[in-house]
C-alpha positions as CSV (number, residue, x, y, z in Angstrom):
1,X,-52.1,28.4,-93.2
2,X,-50.5,31.8,-93.2
3,X,-46.8,32.3,-92.4
4,X,-45.4,33.7,-89.2
5,X,-44.6,37.6,-89.3
6,X,-43.2,39.8,-87.2
7,X,-45.5,42.5,-85.7
8,X,-43.8,46.1,-85.7
9,X,-45.4,49.6,-84.4
10,X,-44.0,52.7,-84.4
11,X,-45.1,56.0,-82.4
12,X,-43.7,59.4,-84.2
13,X,-45.1,62.0,-84.7
14,X,-43.8,63.1,-88.0
15,X,-46.2,61.8,-91.2
16,X,-43.1,61.7,-93.7
17,X,-41.1,59.3,-91.4
18,X,-44.0,56.6,-90.7
19,X,-44.5,56.8,-94.5
20,X,-40.4,56.1,-94.9
21,X,-41.0,53.8,-92.3
22,X,-43.6,51.9,-94.3
23,X,-41.8,51.9,-97.2
24,X,-38.9,50.7,-95.8
25,X,-40.4,47.7,-95.0
26,X,-42.4,47.0,-97.8
27,X,-38.6,47.2,-100.0
28,X,-37.4,44.9,-97.9
29,X,-39.7,42.2,-98.1
30,X,-39.6,41.1,-94.8
31,X,-42.3,39.2,-93.7
32,X,-43.8,41.6,-91.3
33,X,-46.9,44.0,-90.1
34,X,-46.5,47.4,-89.6
35,X,-48.6,49.5,-87.8
36,X,-47.9,53.4,-87.1
37,X,-49.2,56.0,-84.7
38,X,-49.3,59.7,-84.5
39,X,-48.1,60.4,-80.7
40,X,-47.5,58.1,-78.1
41,X,-51.1,58.5,-76.6
42,X,-52.0,56.4,-79.5
43,X,-49.8,53.8,-79.4
44,X,-50.2,53.3,-75.6
45,X,-54.4,53.5,-76.4
46,X,-53.9,50.0,-78.8
47,X,-51.4,48.5,-76.4
48,X,-54.1,48.7,-73.3
49,X,-57.1,47.5,-75.5
50,X,-58.0,44.6,-74.5
51,X,-56.9,41.4,-76.7
52,X,-55.3,43.7,-78.8
53,X,-52.6,41.9,-80.8
54,X,-49.1,42.9,-79.3
55,X,-46.1,44.3,-81.6
56,X,-43.2,41.8,-81.0
57,X,-40.7,45.0,-81.3
58,X,-41.8,49.1,-80.9
59,X,-40.1,52.1,-82.3
60,X,-40.2,55.2,-80.0
61,X,-39.7,58.7,-81.6
62,X,-39.1,60.1,-78.2
63,X,-40.0,63.8,-79.2
64,X,-43.9,63.8,-79.5
65,X,-46.8,66.0,-78.4
66,X,-49.3,64.4,-76.0
67,X,-47.3,61.3,-74.8
68,X,-43.2,61.6,-76.2
69,X,-41.6,58.0,-76.2
70,X,-39.8,58.7,-72.9
71,X,-43.4,58.5,-71.7
72,X,-44.2,55.7,-72.9
73,X,-41.0,53.2,-72.1
74,X,-41.7,53.9,-68.5
75,X,-45.5,52.7,-69.2
76,X,-44.6,50.0,-71.5
77,X,-42.1,48.5,-68.3
78,X,-44.2,49.1,-65.8
79,X,-46.4,46.8,-67.1
80,X,-45.9,43.1,-67.2
81,X,-48.4,42.0,-70.0
82,X,-45.5,44.1,-72.4
83,X,-43.0,42.4,-71.0
84,X,-41.9,40.1,-74.0
85,X,-42.4,43.5,-76.7
86,X,-38.5,44.5,-77.6
87,X,-38.4,48.8,-77.6
88,X,-36.4,50.4,-80.6
89,X,-35.7,54.0,-79.4
90,X,-35.6,55.6,-82.9
91,X,-34.6,59.5,-82.4
92,X,-33.0,62.4,-84.2
93,X,-31.7,63.1,-80.8
94,X,-28.3,61.8,-79.8
95,X,-28.2,63.0,-76.0
96,X,-26.0,61.2,-74.5
97,X,-29.1,62.0,-71.7
98,X,-31.6,60.4,-73.5
99,X,-29.0,57.3,-74.6
100,X,-28.1,57.2,-71.0
101,X,-32.2,57.7,-69.8
102,X,-33.8,55.2,-72.0
103,X,-30.7,52.4,-71.5
104,X,-31.5,52.5,-67.8
105,X,-34.8,52.4,-67.9
106,X,-35.1,49.4,-69.9
107,X,-34.8,50.0,-74.0
108,X,-33.5,47.2,-75.7
109,X,-31.6,49.1,-78.4
110,X,-31.6,52.9,-79.4
111,X,-31.6,54.1,-83.1
112,X,-30.3,57.5,-84.1
113,X,-32.7,58.6,-87.3
114,X,-30.9,58.2,-90.4
115,X,-30.8,60.8,-93.1
116,X,-31.4,58.8,-96.6
117,X,-33.7,56.0,-96.7
118,X,-30.5,53.3,-98.0
119,X,-29.4,53.1,-94.2
120,X,-33.1,53.6,-92.9
121,X,-33.7,49.9,-94.5
122,X,-30.6,48.4,-93.3
123,X,-31.3,50.2,-90.3
124,X,-34.6,48.3,-89.8
125,X,-33.0,45.2,-91.7
126,X,-30.7,45.2,-88.8
127,X,-33.0,45.5,-85.9
128,X,-36.0,43.1,-87.1
129,X,-33.5,40.1,-87.2
130,X,-31.5,40.1,-84.1
131,X,-31.8,37.7,-81.9
132,X,-33.3,39.4,-79.4
133,X,-32.9,37.1,-76.7
134,X,-29.3,36.7,-77.2
135,X,-29.4,40.7,-78.0
136,X,-31.2,41.3,-74.4
137,X,-29.2,38.8,-72.4
138,X,-26.3,40.5,-72.5
139,X,-27.1,44.0,-73.0
140,X,-24.9,46.5,-72.2
141,X,-24.5,50.5,-73.2
142,X,-21.8,49.0,-75.8
143,X,-24.2,47.3,-77.6
144,X,-27.3,49.3,-76.7
145,X,-26.2,51.9,-79.9
146,X,-26.8,51.0,-82.7
147,X,-24.0,52.0,-84.9
148,X,-24.1,51.5,-88.7
């Protein structure tokens, strides 16, 4: 019998960021399956594949070539098939405009990429163990931006 796991997807064009992200999950020993995509177009191609196993949480970098994270967010939110997926914006940007635009367009949480591995592990652990049903039911701008 297979244990329950949390399925995670990360779309990020930075290869080092993708490696650190996977390494953080490996070290945390949280029962997850992590798939990474090098840009938003690759992520959306996977999500739109018939019978693809949809992730529980998608971490979206905003600044990517071909299809950026904001474009992915809009596309995901337009499709009822993806309603059960939590969307975590995962970006170096701390622009109020980016935070506001992603909040208004349905992202569940906004995370500024940390500069060190220990903080990354702490952030990932917090996001993955969130009670998303509770978190999203009372979503407001104050709990949208994750601060650690």
